[in-house]
C-alpha angles and dihedrals in degrees: 000000000000091000091052091051091049091050094048092044090063091064092040091056091051094048093047096048091043090057091045090051092049090052091050089065105026095054089059090063097050121099101188108095092209092057091046093052090047089053092053091050091049090053090054092050092049090049092054093044091054091045094049095044092050093054092044089055092046092048093050089055101040100027091207116147091209088072092060092045091050090048091054091052090051092047091053093048096048093044091048092051093050095046101039094046091054092046094050095037108027093179095051117141102261097197093059091043094049094044093049091054090044093055091046091053093049090048092051091049096050095042091049088054093046102037123354093198091053090048092054091048091049091049092052092050092045092050092052092045093050092052091052091044090061088073097047099080089050091052092047090053095045105035103078092168096072092099091059098058093078102138093036088064092047098046094042091052094049092048092052093048092046090051088058091052091051103035104014128127116239119237124177092344097313136088104237112147145043119222116221107176106301091339121096117197128188104212094190088069092057092042089061088075097042090046093054092045090051095049092044093050093048096045092045090054097050143342095191113136096252092050092045090053092051092046092047093050091053091047089048089052089058090051093045093053090050089051090051089054087048091239091139094160090058091044091054091048093052092044096052093044093053093044092055093044090050093049094049092046098044099030088212115135089196090069091051094047092046090049092052090051092050089047092054091051091048092049092052091047091050090051090054096044104043123058095198089057090054089048092054093047090048091049090049097047096052111359096167091058089060097032094137095054130000095018097044096098097048094042091053088049091052092046089052094050092045093047092052091053115175101321103032134233095266130250112312090005096098133061104236092148088074087074110088114239089004094156092060116023103019107033089121089064091052090051091049092050098051102027097033140239094285091054090047092050090050089051089054090050091052088053088051091051089053091050091048090052091050090053093042091054091047092052093050097051113096098198107087096214093055091040094055092042093054090045092050094049090047091051092051091051096046096044092046090055089049093050094048098046093036090056093046094053094041094247089127134005114281113267101185092244120148126233104251115255092352107065123072112264130114100208092046091049094050094046095045092051088048090050091053090048093049092052089046088055090052090048089054089050088054090049090049089050092049090048091051092049091048091049092050090048091053092046091050091047090049091049091050091049091050091047091050091050092050090048092052090047092051092049091048091052091049092052091050 
């Protein structure tokens, strides 16, 4: 009976996520508010069905009561986030809220399957981050001075990154984290936000050549420090984010082309300077040739994805633990193996819908600082997804970047939740702005109507 449930669950997962994915795009095209609200509710139901079914399948195979208890804690957290956010912020962007909870649920499921202790740790960090994130939209709406803290963002980011170079702990050839007691923090994750705020504040103030040069030098300093700590994945992420923000703010293709040229030169230099970069490129170019050493990780990832095929092996039916660092860098491969290629493609499309909403919000905001900030955070999110999945499927060399909200990683989890909350705050600012404009329009229309009535009354009195 258990085997039958496992086999049927594979198709159920695919159907449920396919409908969720369809709603992520179709709801955006609807105009009727009733249909839109119904779509959001359907997404929530699909999320909880997937979540419940996954833990039922895992319990049937492991028969451990701790799985059911852990499921109930997750259910409470996700339900509380969805309800409380809508109560506190009635005009919140539902697509971003739903997708954030969806990614969290998928992450909890896969980490529970891979490492129960890691899943519990991830849940604890996510719960704390979600509580703190409830205050972020309020602060974004109330703190009008954020645009003025330009150099504070820049200097704080550089100091944190420099601290990693000096005091950081090496991991897989790169200095990534600072150890504080039993707590390990990855400062580059937190600097993502300060870096975007710095670039947005500078570009909103001026895009004159002299100011662009100064802003670019500071951004380049961030990238250079990351290179010194051998965090080349982070350096690439910061570089691309700034390049896109600069192009959108300045509207000068020459800056973009020049930046790409500089990036190509920097990439070649990094290849020549760092042995672990050459190892990753070598593993990417021909992983099966070096399957016993350098190519082992990527070949195991490809085997997992290929084994899963379109419909997946089923939870606990694959061997994702054979992939080194699967909980962090290659969790997408584990998902593809046990949930299937169709499920994995739908997951990518849901990530794309989130990125599209980030950009859509950015384009609708009139204030340049908030516009560039939303764009920068959206670019970081979208490019991070690309780097993670691209590395897992051998489209690009592996960069050691985590899949946002899904992979194991406390710093990444906290910062990504904060990024979603910051953009939610900016979305609410846009809604406040639209409401104010609509109110002024109605007041002006009412004033014109009153003036016209008085004019007609005066003319009528003159005729009489």
